[in-house]
All heavy atoms as TSV, in Angstrom:
chain	resi	resn	atom	element	x	y	z
A	1	GLN	N	N	-6.546	-13.828	29.622
A	1	GLN	CA	C	-6.178	-12.927	30.701
A	1	GLN	C	C	-6.387	-13.536	32.018
A	1	GLN	O	O	-7.617	-13.938	32.351
A	1	GLN	CB	C	-6.833	-11.510	30.534
A	1	GLN	CG	C	-6.250	-10.508	31.428
A	1	GLN	CD	C	-4.915	-9.971	30.919
A	1	GLN	OE1	O	-4.216	-10.608	30.146
A	1	GLN	NE2	N	-4.399	-8.818	31.277
A	2	ASN	N	N	-5.373	-13.735	32.837
A	2	ASN	CA	C	-5.636	-14.373	34.096
A	2	ASN	C	C	-6.072	-13.429	35.158
A	2	ASN	O	O	-5.632	-12.205	35.134
A	2	ASN	CB	C	-4.235	-15.025	34.598
A	2	ASN	CG	C	-3.920	-16.305	33.794
A	2	ASN	OD1	O	-4.850	-17.086	33.289
A	2	ASN	ND2	N	-2.703	-16.600	33.677
A	3	ASP	N	N	-6.921	-13.795	36.035
A	3	ASP	CA	C	-7.258	-13.029	37.222
A	3	ASP	C	C	-6.130	-12.932	38.041
A	3	ASP	O	O	-5.570	-13.911	38.520
A	3	ASP	CB	C	-8.486	-13.819	37.912
A	3	ASP	CG	C	-9.016	-12.997	39.159
A	3	ASP	OD1	O	-8.306	-12.083	39.657
A	3	ASP	OD2	O	-10.106	-13.383	39.576
A	4	PRO	N	N	-5.678	-11.700	38.352
A	4	PRO	CA	C	-4.492	-11.482	39.317
A	4	PRO	C	C	-4.739	-12.016	40.696
A	4	PRO	O	O	-3.805	-12.309	41.430
A	4	PRO	CB	C	-4.315	-9.981	39.342
A	4	PRO	CG	C	-5.574	-9.318	38.894
A	4	PRO	CD	C	-6.220	-10.406	38.020
A	5	ASN	N	N	-5.992	-12.315	41.110
A	5	ASN	CA	C	-6.241	-12.841	42.402
A	5	ASN	C	C	-6.367	-14.329	42.473
A	5	ASN	O	O	-6.536	-14.959	43.490
A	5	ASN	CB	C	-7.608	-12.267	42.955
A	5	ASN	CG	C	-7.475	-10.750	43.164
A	5	ASN	OD1	O	-6.490	-10.202	43.601
A	5	ASN	ND2	N	-8.623	-9.989	42.789
A	6	GLU	N	N	-6.291	-14.882	41.213
A	6	GLU	CA	C	-6.328	-16.364	41.246
A	6	GLU	C	C	-4.948	-17.030	41.820
A	6	GLU	O	O	-3.929	-16.568	41.555
A	6	GLU	CB	C	-6.448	-16.915	39.733
A	6	GLU	CG	C	-6.836	-18.415	39.648
A	6	GLU	CD	C	-7.209	-18.822	38.254
A	6	GLU	OE1	O	-7.326	-17.936	37.368
A	6	GLU	OE2	O	-7.375	-19.959	38.103
A	7	PRO	N	N	-5.205	-17.966	42.717
A	7	PRO	CA	C	-4.025	-18.676	43.303
A	7	PRO	C	C	-3.001	-19.152	42.321
A	7	PRO	O	O	-3.350	-19.607	41.292
A	7	PRO	CB	C	-4.558	-19.723	44.222
A	7	PRO	CG	C	-6.032	-19.621	44.192
A	7	PRO	CD	C	-6.471	-18.770	43.014
A	8	ARG	N	N	-1.708	-19.158	42.755
A	8	ARG	CA	C	-0.693	-19.597	41.894
A	8	ARG	C	C	-0.146	-20.868	42.485
A	8	ARG	O	O	-0.024	-20.920	43.700
A	8	ARG	CB	C	0.442	-18.582	41.699
A	8	ARG	CG	C	-0.082	-17.228	41.151
A	8	ARG	CD	C	-0.233	-17.341	39.723
A	8	ARG	NE	N	-0.898	-16.118	39.206
A	8	ARG	CZ	C	-0.655	-15.734	37.906
A	8	ARG	NH1	N	0.203	-16.317	37.137
A	8	ARG	NH2	N	-1.233	-14.697	37.546
A	9	TYR	N	N	0.286	-21.835	41.645
A	9	TYR	CA	C	0.775	-23.094	42.130
A	9	TYR	C	C	2.162	-23.441	41.319
A	9	TYR	O	O	2.423	-22.804	40.412
A	9	TYR	CB	C	-0.307	-24.174	41.844
A	9	TYR	CG	C	-1.581	-23.853	42.573
A	9	TYR	CD1	C	-2.657	-23.334	41.830
A	9	TYR	CD2	C	-1.766	-24.221	43.795
A	9	TYR	CE1	C	-3.827	-23.125	42.378
A	9	TYR	CE2	C	-2.971	-23.965	44.504
A	9	TYR	CZ	C	-3.983	-23.419	43.765
A	9	TYR	OH	O	-5.246	-23.209	44.373
A	10	CYS	N	N	2.708	-24.529	41.808
A	10	CYS	CA	C	3.699	-25.204	41.004
A	10	CYS	C	C	5.081	-24.419	41.013
A	10	CYS	O	O	5.119	-23.293	41.452
A	10	CYS	CB	C	3.247	-25.390	39.593
A	10	CYS	SG	S	4.237	-26.576	38.669
A	11	LEU	N	N	6.114	-25.149	40.524
A	11	LEU	CA	C	7.376	-24.566	40.257
A	11	LEU	C	C	7.322	-23.362	39.368
A	11	LEU	O	O	8.123	-22.402	39.358
A	11	LEU	CB	C	8.377	-25.579	39.842
A	11	LEU	CG	C	8.598	-26.826	40.732
A	11	LEU	CD1	C	9.361	-27.877	40.016
A	11	LEU	CD2	C	9.157	-26.406	42.086
A	12	CYS	N	N	6.319	-23.406	38.436
A	12	CYS	CA	C	6.263	-22.404	37.413
A	12	CYS	C	C	5.492	-21.071	37.875
A	12	CYS	O	O	5.450	-20.203	37.115
A	12	CYS	CB	C	5.529	-22.943	36.078
A	12	CYS	SG	S	3.823	-23.405	36.394
A	13	ASN	N	N	4.878	-21.183	39.054
A	13	ASN	CA	C	4.107	-20.112	39.584
A	13	ASN	C	C	2.905	-19.647	38.771
A	13	ASN	O	O	2.640	-18.406	38.464
A	13	ASN	CB	C	5.019	-18.924	39.930
A	13	ASN	CG	C	4.303	-17.919	40.816
A	13	ASN	OD1	O	3.599	-18.258	41.718
A	13	ASN	ND2	N	4.598	-16.651	40.473
A	14	GLN	N	N	2.239	-20.587	38.104
A	14	GLN	CA	C	1.129	-20.411	37.264
A	14	GLN	C	C	-0.162	-20.784	38.042
A	14	GLN	O	O	-0.159	-21.493	38.935
A	14	GLN	CB	C	1.265	-21.069	35.944
A	14	GLN	CG	C	2.437	-20.444	35.063
A	14	GLN	CD	C	2.348	-18.986	34.801
A	14	GLN	OE1	O	1.203	-18.585	34.371
A	14	GLN	NE2	N	3.299	-18.219	35.018
A	15	VAL	N	N	-1.290	-20.410	37.363
A	15	VAL	CA	C	-2.595	-20.818	37.842
A	15	VAL	C	C	-2.829	-22.354	37.687
A	15	VAL	O	O	-2.090	-22.984	36.881
A	15	VAL	CB	C	-3.745	-19.995	37.246
A	15	VAL	CG1	C	-3.555	-18.614	37.493
A	15	VAL	CG2	C	-3.723	-20.271	35.737
A	16	SER	N	N	-3.929	-22.971	38.277
A	16	SER	CA	C	-4.253	-24.293	38.137
A	16	SER	C	C	-4.765	-24.613	36.688
A	16	SER	O	O	-5.578	-23.769	36.172
A	16	SER	CB	C	-5.348	-24.569	39.143
A	16	SER	OG	O	-5.762	-25.937	38.917
A	17	TYR	N	N	-4.242	-25.589	36.058
A	17	TYR	CA	C	-4.666	-26.093	34.786
A	17	TYR	C	C	-4.310	-27.474	34.556
A	17	TYR	O	O	-3.291	-27.939	35.168
A	17	TYR	CB	C	-4.248	-25.166	33.546
A	17	TYR	CG	C	-2.674	-25.121	33.436
A	17	TYR	CD1	C	-2.083	-26.200	32.652
A	17	TYR	CD2	C	-1.855	-24.177	34.020
A	17	TYR	CE1	C	-0.716	-26.235	32.544
A	17	TYR	CE2	C	-0.527	-24.253	33.840
A	17	TYR	CZ	C	0.055	-25.218	33.133
A	17	TYR	OH	O	1.374	-25.328	32.900
A	18	GLY	N	N	-4.982	-28.242	33.737
A	18	GLY	CA	C	-4.728	-29.610	33.461
A	18	GLY	C	C	-4.550	-30.492	34.599
A	18	GLY	O	O	-5.174	-30.207	35.643
A	19	ASP	N	N	-3.763	-31.606	34.422
A	19	ASP	CA	C	-3.658	-32.528	35.539
A	19	ASP	C	C	-2.619	-31.945	36.531
A	19	ASP	O	O	-1.504	-31.541	36.099
A	19	ASP	CB	C	-3.153	-33.877	34.930
A	19	ASP	CG	C	-4.227	-34.567	34.165
A	19	ASP	OD1	O	-5.454	-34.511	34.536
A	19	ASP	OD2	O	-3.879	-35.237	33.177
A	20	MET	N	N	-2.944	-32.143	37.829
A	20	MET	CA	C	-2.102	-31.666	38.846
A	20	MET	C	C	-1.880	-32.701	39.858
A	20	MET	O	O	-2.805	-33.537	40.078
A	20	MET	CB	C	-2.461	-30.300	39.362
A	20	MET	CG	C	-2.570	-29.155	38.416
A	20	MET	SD	S	-3.069	-27.584	39.066
A	20	MET	CE	C	-1.481	-27.203	39.847
A	21	VAL	N	N	-0.840	-32.592	40.586
A	21	VAL	CA	C	-0.477	-33.605	41.606
A	21	VAL	C	C	-0.156	-32.759	42.927
A	21	VAL	O	O	0.431	-31.756	42.860
A	21	VAL	CB	C	0.681	-34.543	41.368
A	21	VAL	CG1	C	1.944	-33.788	41.011
A	21	VAL	CG2	C	0.830	-35.595	42.364
A	22	GLY	N	N	-0.660	-33.293	44.053
A	22	GLY	CA	C	-0.470	-32.691	45.339
A	22	GLY	C	C	0.656	-33.237	46.132
A	22	GLY	O	O	0.838	-34.547	46.095
A	23	CYS	N	N	1.595	-32.473	46.629
A	23	CYS	CA	C	2.698	-33.001	47.437
A	23	CYS	C	C	2.138	-33.520	48.719
A	23	CYS	O	O	1.415	-32.890	49.366
A	23	CYS	CB	C	3.711	-31.822	47.718
A	23	CYS	SG	S	5.186	-32.324	48.695
A	24	ASP	N	N	2.698	-34.661	49.068
A	24	ASP	CA	C	2.195	-35.317	50.413
A	24	ASP	C	C	2.815	-34.781	51.590
A	24	ASP	O	O	2.586	-35.241	52.731
A	24	ASP	CB	C	2.464	-36.894	50.306
A	24	ASP	CG	C	1.326	-37.496	49.463
A	24	ASP	OD1	O	0.137	-37.297	49.801
A	24	ASP	OD2	O	1.718	-38.230	48.443
A	25	ASN	N	N	3.793	-33.807	51.532
A	25	ASN	CA	C	4.268	-33.107	52.749
A	25	ASN	C	C	3.149	-32.169	53.065
A	25	ASN	O	O	2.920	-31.131	52.304
A	25	ASN	CB	C	5.569	-32.425	52.321
A	25	ASN	CG	C	6.077	-31.617	53.527
A	25	ASN	OD1	O	5.561	-31.587	54.603
A	25	ASN	ND2	N	7.302	-30.970	53.293
A	26	ASP	N	N	2.623	-32.277	54.260
A	26	ASP	CA	C	1.627	-31.302	54.767
A	26	ASP	C	C	2.165	-29.849	54.867
A	26	ASP	O	O	1.334	-28.889	54.826
A	26	ASP	CB	C	0.961	-31.802	56.073
A	26	ASP	CG	C	0.209	-33.077	55.944
A	26	ASP	OD1	O	-0.294	-33.256	54.859
A	26	ASP	OD2	O	0.092	-33.728	56.926
A	27	ASP	N	N	3.486	-29.689	54.971
A	27	ASP	CA	C	4.063	-28.447	55.167
A	27	ASP	C	C	4.580	-27.839	53.898
A	27	ASP	O	O	5.300	-26.752	53.895
A	27	ASP	CB	C	5.156	-28.406	56.264
A	27	ASP	CG	C	4.609	-28.742	57.478
A	27	ASP	OD1	O	3.457	-28.236	57.955
A	27	ASP	OD2	O	5.258	-29.521	58.323
A	28	CYS	N	N	4.288	-28.403	52.776
A	28	CYS	CA	C	4.854	-28.011	51.435
A	28	CYS	C	C	4.394	-26.595	51.162
A	28	CYS	O	O	3.172	-26.341	51.266
A	28	CYS	CB	C	4.456	-28.908	50.357
A	28	CYS	SG	S	5.015	-28.334	48.744
A	29	PRO	N	N	5.215	-25.703	50.846
A	29	PRO	CA	C	4.792	-24.276	50.623
A	29	PRO	C	C	4.065	-24.097	49.335
A	29	PRO	O	O	3.296	-23.094	49.192
A	29	PRO	CB	C	6.109	-23.448	50.706
A	29	PRO	CG	C	7.127	-24.462	50.268
A	29	PRO	CD	C	6.717	-25.725	50.828
A	30	ILE	N	N	4.207	-25.020	48.410
A	30	ILE	CA	C	3.530	-24.847	47.018
A	30	ILE	C	C	2.355	-25.733	46.961
A	30	ILE	O	O	1.355	-25.301	46.356
A	30	ILE	CB	C	4.599	-25.217	46.009
A	30	ILE	CG1	C	5.792	-24.323	46.009
A	30	ILE	CG2	C	3.945	-25.122	44.577
A	30	ILE	CD1	C	6.946	-24.631	45.015
A	31	GLU	N	N	2.373	-26.899	47.438
A	31	GLU	CA	C	1.193	-27.859	47.531
A	31	GLU	C	C	0.912	-28.605	46.200
A	31	GLU	O	O	0.829	-29.777	46.116
A	31	GLU	CB	C	-0.001	-27.308	48.023
A	31	GLU	CG	C	0.114	-26.872	49.566
A	31	GLU	CD	C	-1.253	-26.450	50.066
A	31	GLU	OE1	O	-2.055	-27.307	50.409
A	31	GLU	OE2	O	-1.365	-25.148	50.171
A	32	TRP	N	N	0.574	-27.876	45.161
A	32	TRP	CA	C	0.136	-28.420	43.893
A	32	TRP	C	C	1.043	-28.171	42.722
A	32	TRP	O	O	1.557	-27.027	42.567
A	32	TRP	CB	C	-1.265	-27.885	43.593
A	32	TRP	CG	C	-2.271	-28.393	44.583
A	32	TRP	CD1	C	-2.801	-27.800	45.738
A	32	TRP	CD2	C	-2.927	-29.606	44.546
A	32	TRP	NE1	N	-3.644	-28.546	46.301
A	32	TRP	CE2	C	-3.796	-29.769	45.705
A	32	TRP	CE3	C	-2.913	-30.786	43.676
A	32	TRP	CZ2	C	-4.557	-30.894	45.956
A	32	TRP	CZ3	C	-3.644	-31.903	44.009
A	32	TRP	CH2	C	-4.505	-31.977	45.045
A	33	PHE	N	N	1.154	-29.103	41.951
A	33	PHE	CA	C	2.106	-29.055	40.740
A	33	PHE	C	C	1.498	-29.643	39.480
A	33	PHE	O	O	0.788	-30.637	39.465
A	33	PHE	CB	C	3.333	-29.963	41.097
A	33	PHE	CG	C	4.115	-29.440	42.274
A	33	PHE	CD1	C	3.680	-29.811	43.562
A	33	PHE	CD2	C	5.155	-28.547	42.230
A	33	PHE	CE1	C	4.269	-29.314	44.716
A	33	PHE	CE2	C	5.782	-28.094	43.359
A	33	PHE	CZ	C	5.363	-28.374	44.600
A	34	HIS	N	N	1.777	-29.020	38.350
A	34	HIS	CA	C	1.370	-29.491	37.030
A	34	HIS	C	C	2.187	-30.718	36.777
A	34	HIS	O	O	3.376	-30.743	36.824
A	34	HIS	CB	C	1.553	-28.343	36.017
A	34	HIS	CG	C	0.882	-27.121	36.286
A	34	HIS	ND1	N	1.582	-26.046	36.697
A	34	HIS	CD2	C	-0.388	-26.801	36.285
A	34	HIS	CE1	C	0.780	-25.095	36.960
A	34	HIS	NE2	N	-0.453	-25.476	36.672
A	35	TYR	N	N	1.599	-31.748	36.194
A	35	TYR	CA	C	2.346	-32.965	35.861
A	35	TYR	C	C	3.572	-32.711	35.049
A	35	TYR	O	O	4.659	-33.146	35.310
A	35	TYR	CB	C	1.428	-33.838	35.022
A	35	TYR	CG	C	0.493	-34.793	35.796
A	35	TYR	CD1	C	0.113	-34.438	37.004
A	35	TYR	CD2	C	0.014	-35.917	35.230
A	35	TYR	CE1	C	-0.847	-35.257	37.745
A	35	TYR	CE2	C	-0.958	-36.713	35.886
A	35	TYR	CZ	C	-1.334	-36.403	37.266
A	35	TYR	OH	O	-2.184	-37.239	37.861
A	36	GLY	N	N	3.370	-31.878	33.950
A	36	GLY	CA	C	4.576	-31.632	33.003
A	36	GLY	C	C	5.749	-30.909	33.686
A	36	GLY	O	O	6.895	-31.144	33.346
A	37	CYS	N	N	5.403	-30.091	34.690
A	37	CYS	CA	C	6.516	-29.381	35.474
A	37	CYS	C	C	7.345	-30.226	36.313
A	37	CYS	O	O	8.486	-29.853	36.626
A	37	CYS	CB	C	5.883	-28.196	36.127
A	37	CYS	SG	S	5.077	-27.016	35.183
A	38	VAL	N	N	6.682	-31.391	36.739
A	38	VAL	CA	C	7.536	-32.273	37.594
A	38	VAL	C	C	7.822	-33.627	36.881
A	38	VAL	O	O	8.137	-34.564	37.655
A	38	VAL	CB	C	6.826	-32.441	38.966
A	38	VAL	CG1	C	6.832	-31.208	39.792
A	38	VAL	CG2	C	5.370	-32.936	38.721
A	39	GLY	N	N	7.649	-33.649	35.629
A	39	GLY	CA	C	8.050	-34.808	34.838
A	39	GLY	C	C	7.009	-36.029	34.958
A	39	GLY	O	O	7.441	-37.169	34.770
A	40	LEU	N	N	5.818	-35.747	35.345
A	40	LEU	CA	C	4.825	-36.863	35.356
A	40	LEU	C	C	3.932	-36.925	34.193
A	40	LEU	O	O	3.707	-35.918	33.623
A	40	LEU	CB	C	3.977	-36.705	36.658
A	40	LEU	CG	C	4.572	-36.850	38.005
A	40	LEU	CD1	C	3.568	-36.487	39.127
A	40	LEU	CD2	C	5.132	-38.253	38.186
A	41	THR	N	N	3.487	-38.182	33.787
A	41	THR	CA	C	2.565	-38.244	32.728
A	41	THR	C	C	1.240	-38.914	33.260
A	41	THR	O	O	0.231	-38.841	32.565
A	41	THR	CB	C	3.097	-39.142	31.538
A	41	THR	OG1	O	3.544	-40.336	32.044
A	41	THR	CG2	C	4.236	-38.434	30.894
A	42	GLN	N	N	1.354	-39.457	34.409
A	42	GLN	CA	C	0.137	-40.066	35.034
A	42	GLN	C	C	0.284	-39.929	36.577
A	42	GLN	O	O	1.335	-39.605	37.078
A	42	GLN	CB	C	-0.089	-41.513	34.714
A	42	GLN	CG	C	1.098	-42.367	35.100
A	42	GLN	CD	C	0.969	-43.796	34.432
A	42	GLN	OE1	O	0.325	-43.985	33.471
A	42	GLN	NE2	N	1.695	-44.712	35.029
A	43	ALA	N	N	-0.828	-40.232	37.230
A	43	ALA	CA	C	-0.826	-40.084	38.699
A	43	ALA	C	C	0.216	-41.064	39.278
A	43	ALA	O	O	0.329	-42.168	38.945
A	43	ALA	CB	C	-2.242	-40.391	39.197
A	44	PRO	N	N	1.001	-40.489	40.275
A	44	PRO	CA	C	1.928	-41.416	40.941
A	44	PRO	C	C	1.227	-42.477	41.830
A	44	PRO	O	O	0.148	-42.105	42.353
A	44	PRO	CB	C	2.786	-40.508	41.796
A	44	PRO	CG	C	1.988	-39.222	41.922
A	44	PRO	CD	C	1.105	-39.151	40.858
A	45	LYS	N	N	1.849	-43.619	42.052
A	45	LYS	CA	C	1.288	-44.509	42.917
A	45	LYS	C	C	1.833	-44.277	44.266
A	45	LYS	O	O	3.075	-44.106	44.449
A	45	LYS	CB	C	1.623	-45.978	42.396
A	45	LYS	CG	C	0.847	-46.325	41.220
A	45	LYS	CD	C	1.303	-47.697	40.664
A	45	LYS	CE	C	0.483	-48.089	39.509
A	45	LYS	NZ	N	0.224	-47.194	38.430
A	46	GLY	N	N	1.007	-44.296	45.284
A	46	GLY	CA	C	1.510	-44.132	46.728
A	46	GLY	C	C	1.878	-42.633	46.944
A	46	GLY	O	O	1.304	-41.772	46.272
A	47	LYS	N	N	2.620	-42.390	47.986
A	47	LYS	CA	C	2.883	-40.994	48.284
A	47	LYS	C	C	3.883	-40.380	47.322
A	47	LYS	O	O	4.650	-40.958	46.706
A	47	LYS	CB	C	3.503	-40.878	49.655
A	47	LYS	CG	C	2.552	-41.256	50.790
A	47	LYS	CD	C	3.218	-40.854	52.135
A	47	LYS	CE	C	2.184	-41.102	53.310
A	47	LYS	NZ	N	1.027	-40.282	53.213
A	48	TRP	N	N	3.728	-39.036	47.040
A	48	TRP	CA	C	4.544	-38.324	46.099
A	48	TRP	C	C	4.968	-37.018	46.698
A	48	TRP	O	O	4.181	-36.306	47.420
A	48	TRP	CB	C	3.794	-38.010	44.752
A	48	TRP	CG	C	4.614	-37.222	43.824
A	48	TRP	CD1	C	5.537	-37.732	42.931
A	48	TRP	CD2	C	4.698	-35.867	43.677
A	48	TRP	NE1	N	6.140	-36.693	42.133
A	48	TRP	CE2	C	5.638	-35.592	42.567
A	48	TRP	CE3	C	4.042	-34.730	44.297
A	48	TRP	CZ2	C	5.934	-34.354	42.228
A	48	TRP	CZ3	C	4.386	-33.416	43.869
A	48	TRP	CH2	C	5.311	-33.277	42.816
A	49	PHE	N	N	6.327	-36.740	46.669
A	49	PHE	CA	C	6.745	-35.466	47.242
A	49	PHE	C	C	7.400	-34.692	46.203
A	49	PHE	O	O	8.132	-35.135	45.272
A	49	PHE	CB	C	7.854	-35.828	48.394
A	49	PHE	CG	C	7.221	-36.482	49.521
A	49	PHE	CD1	C	7.251	-37.901	49.623
A	49	PHE	CD2	C	6.673	-35.748	50.635
A	49	PHE	CE1	C	6.597	-38.515	50.770
A	49	PHE	CE2	C	6.128	-36.412	51.640
A	49	PHE	CZ	C	5.986	-37.776	51.644
A	50	CYS	N	N	7.167	-33.332	46.159
A	50	CYS	CA	C	7.775	-32.496	45.163
A	50	CYS	C	C	9.288	-32.382	45.281
A	50	CYS	O	O	9.838	-32.834	46.226
A	50	CYS	CB	C	7.138	-31.052	45.278
A	50	CYS	SG	S	7.806	-30.092	46.633
A	51	PRO	N	N	9.936	-31.846	44.254
A	51	PRO	CA	C	11.352	-31.818	44.172
A	51	PRO	C	C	11.919	-31.099	45.349
A	51	PRO	O	O	12.953	-31.535	46.006
A	51	PRO	CB	C	11.725	-31.120	42.955
A	51	PRO	CG	C	10.583	-31.413	41.959
A	51	PRO	CD	C	9.386	-31.512	42.947
A	52	GLN	N	N	11.328	-29.940	45.764
A	52	GLN	CA	C	11.784	-29.101	46.942
A	52	GLN	C	C	11.708	-29.949	48.262
A	52	GLN	O	O	12.609	-29.989	49.018
A	52	GLN	CB	C	10.977	-27.792	47.044
A	52	GLN	CG	C	11.339	-26.885	46.109
A	52	GLN	CD	C	10.568	-25.504	46.206
A	52	GLN	OE1	O	9.514	-25.539	46.734
A	52	GLN	NE2	N	11.091	-24.441	45.680
A	53	CYS	N	N	10.557	-30.543	48.476
A	53	CYS	CA	C	10.440	-31.376	49.666
A	53	CYS	C	C	11.259	-32.610	49.674
A	53	CYS	O	O	11.866	-32.918	50.723
A	53	CYS	CB	C	8.952	-31.775	49.913
A	53	CYS	SG	S	7.835	-30.329	50.333
A	54	THR	N	N	11.462	-33.234	48.554
A	54	THR	CA	C	12.374	-34.368	48.510
A	54	THR	C	C	13.825	-33.970	48.909
A	54	THR	O	O	14.507	-34.670	49.674
A	54	THR	CB	C	12.443	-34.993	47.083
A	54	THR	OG1	O	11.027	-35.389	46.765
A	54	THR	CG2	C	13.353	-36.138	46.969
A	55	ALA	N	N	14.243	-32.900	48.395
A	55	ALA	CA	C	15.519	-32.362	48.723
A	55	ALA	C	C	15.662	-32.053	50.202
A	55	ALA	O	O	16.745	-32.340	50.822
A	55	ALA	CB	C	15.948	-31.038	47.886
A	56	ALA	N	N	14.608	-31.468	50.732
A	56	ALA	CA	C	14.638	-31.047	52.242
A	56	ALA	C	C	14.595	-32.299	53.027
A	56	ALA	O	O	15.370	-32.456	54.095
A	56	ALA	CB	C	13.427	-30.199	52.527
A	57	ILE	N	N	13.916	-33.365	52.716
A	57	ILE	CA	C	13.846	-34.564	53.339
A	57	ILE	C	C	15.201	-35.267	53.383
A	57	ILE	O	O	15.752	-35.775	54.432
A	57	ILE	CB	C	12.756	-35.591	52.849
A	57	ILE	CG1	C	11.409	-35.026	53.108
A	57	ILE	CG2	C	12.994	-36.954	53.425
A	57	ILE	CD1	C	10.309	-35.643	52.292
A	58	LYS	N	N	15.972	-35.247	52.286
A	58	LYS	CA	C	17.300	-35.877	52.115
A	58	LYS	C	C	18.266	-35.034	52.992
A	58	LYS	O	O	19.106	-35.657	53.650
A	58	LYS	CB	C	17.765	-35.821	50.733
A	58	LYS	CG	C	17.071	-36.937	49.889
A	58	LYS	CD	C	17.555	-36.864	48.426
A	58	LYS	CE	C	16.822	-37.934	47.588
A	58	LYS	NZ	N	17.098	-37.736	46.210
A	59	ARG	N	N	18.135	-33.707	53.081
A	59	ARG	CA	C	19.038	-32.893	53.839
A	59	ARG	C	C	18.863	-33.209	55.297
A	59	ARG	O	O	19.816	-33.350	56.112
A	59	ARG	CB	C	18.822	-31.401	53.674
A	59	ARG	CG	C	19.476	-30.821	52.346
A	59	ARG	CD	C	19.551	-29.450	52.340
A	59	ARG	NE	N	18.247	-28.775	52.545
A	59	ARG	CZ	C	17.362	-28.481	51.500
A	59	ARG	NH1	N	17.764	-28.822	50.241
A	59	ARG	NH2	N	16.233	-27.931	51.795
A	60	ARG	N	N	17.586	-33.335	55.713
A	60	ARG	CA	C	17.304	-33.647	57.171
A	60	ARG	C	C	17.885	-35.072	57.552
A	60	ARG	O	O	18.356	-35.256	58.565
A	60	ARG	CB	C	15.688	-33.676	57.379
A	60	ARG	CG	C	15.266	-32.231	57.744
A	60	ARG	CD	C	13.931	-32.318	58.421
A	60	ARG	NE	N	12.956	-32.998	57.522
A	60	ARG	CZ	C	12.094	-32.345	56.775
A	60	ARG	NH1	N	12.031	-31.137	56.717
A	60	ARG	NH2	N	11.262	-33.133	56.021
A	61	GLY	N	N	17.688	-35.966	56.560
A	61	GLY	CA	C	18.242	-37.395	56.859
A	61	GLY	C	C	19.671	-37.481	57.099
A	61	GLY	O	O	20.121	-38.234	57.855
A	62	ARG	N	N	20.452	-36.556	56.392
A	62	ARG	CA	C	21.825	-36.559	56.583
A	62	ARG	C	C	22.362	-36.086	57.863
A	62	ARG	O	O	23.431	-36.340	58.352
A	62	ARG	CB	C	22.549	-35.708	55.524
A	62	ARG	CG	C	22.668	-36.552	54.265
A	62	ARG	CD	C	23.572	-35.823	53.245
A	62	ARG	NE	N	22.830	-35.820	51.972
A	62	ARG	CZ	C	22.582	-34.862	51.244
A	62	ARG	NH1	N	22.963	-33.669	51.499
A	62	ARG	NH2	N	21.985	-34.951	50.070
A	63	ARG	N	N	21.502	-35.178	58.562
A	63	ARG	CA	C	21.902	-34.577	59.836
A	63	ARG	C	C	21.832	-35.592	60.990
A	63	ARG	O	O	22.462	-35.457	61.967
A	63	ARG	CB	C	20.967	-33.428	60.101
A	63	ARG	CG	C	21.400	-32.200	59.376
A	63	ARG	CD	C	20.679	-31.010	59.903
A	63	ARG	NE	N	20.354	-30.115	58.799
A	63	ARG	CZ	C	19.181	-29.466	58.649
A	63	ARG	NH1	N	18.319	-29.578	59.463
A	63	ARG	NH2	N	18.968	-28.726	57.570
A	64	ASN	N	N	21.130	-36.690	60.854
A	64	ASN	CA	C	20.924	-37.584	61.939
A	64	ASN	C	C	21.997	-38.534	62.069
A	64	ASN	O	O	22.604	-39.097	61.182
A	64	ASN	CB	C	19.546	-38.345	61.776
A	64	ASN	CG	C	18.400	-37.435	61.879
A	64	ASN	OD1	O	18.494	-36.401	62.510
A	64	ASN	ND2	N	17.296	-37.800	61.375
């Protein structure tokens, strides 16, 4: 039974468990993601951006 006050993370909106990766966008609304939910099996090398932030960055890039 999960504590209803425990913070929720990731695209799956679940509590923290297992290996997680943080989005390098300081303004990311979710921040932390479970490896399995974002297709990772190990820690990424260098900066990593979640799917939502990656899409937003690409959209912003097209406007310029």
